[in-house]
C-alpha positions, 0 to 999 in steps of 0.5 A: 584256786590252789597252786596246782590247778591250771590257770584258765586261759581267757582270750586276754591271757592267751594274748599275754602269754603269746607276747611273753613267749615272743619277747622271751624268744627274742631275749633268750636268743639275743642274750642267752637263756640263764642270763635273761631275767624275768624283768628283761622279758617283762620289759620287752613284752611291755608287761609288769612282773605281776603279769608274768607271775600270773601266767608262769611261776618261772622262766623254766615254766615259760620256756616249756610253755613256749616249747609246747606251742612250738611243738604244736605248730610243728605238728600242725605244719607236718599235717598241713604238708601231708594234707596238701601233698598228692601222695600219688605223686610221691615216688621217691625217698628223696621227695619224702625227705624234702617234704619233711625238711620243708615242714620242719625247717630251720630257725636260728633263734629257736636253735640257740634257745633250745640248745641252751635250755636243753643243757640246762634241763639235763642238770634238772631231773624234773625238767629232763623228764618233762622234755623227754615226755614232750619229745615222745609226743613229737616223735609219735606224730612224726612216725605216723606222718612218715608212714603216709609219705613212705607208702608213695615211695614204695617203702615201709618202716618196721619200726616207725618210731625208731626211724622218727628218732633217727631223723630227729637226731639227724635234724638236730645234728645237722642244724648247727652246720646249716645255720653256721653256713647259711649262704653255703648250699652244701651243708643243706644238701648233705643234710638231705643226703643223710636224711635219705640214707637214714630212711633207706637204712630204717625201711624196706621195700613195700610189698604193697600189702596192707600194714 
């Protein structure tokens, strides 16, 4: 096997990676990305350095693997919400943004880790390109799901990708406010208000014609 060939994901390897992901998330969130070492992640997961390096070449690669899994969970949650909702009962943009907010949610630990890693990736052109590509995949799925929700609210987006990008920006920008004041409902309400305004700004009233 060459260094460029993907490692075969046996059931045991999947479980090892899952435990390394969880341990890394906890360590990164508690101590900070860039501070935590491979040894600390291994100790938290109960593995040796050999187990780590048989799965990942670096902490950067480990984080990108974590982000990939997290992205897949997010997209699955979006589709699950879409499948569970009676779209005929969605009558307003406010309902749309509340459903999307419910699916995406807020996670204190994940926010801390991604904020630090994003700053780290901006200093590395290769990492920056990888993150940009994966973000595009998330935006594409979000744009598709949004179109389904918006039909019930009588709205349509001429540029669904632009709408999705704007909503991701709002999510990123308001997350810190909500997480800083978790017991204050006002930041969360302002977040929903801003989501709603952005949807109206990027959509038009639907004529009922097929898109």
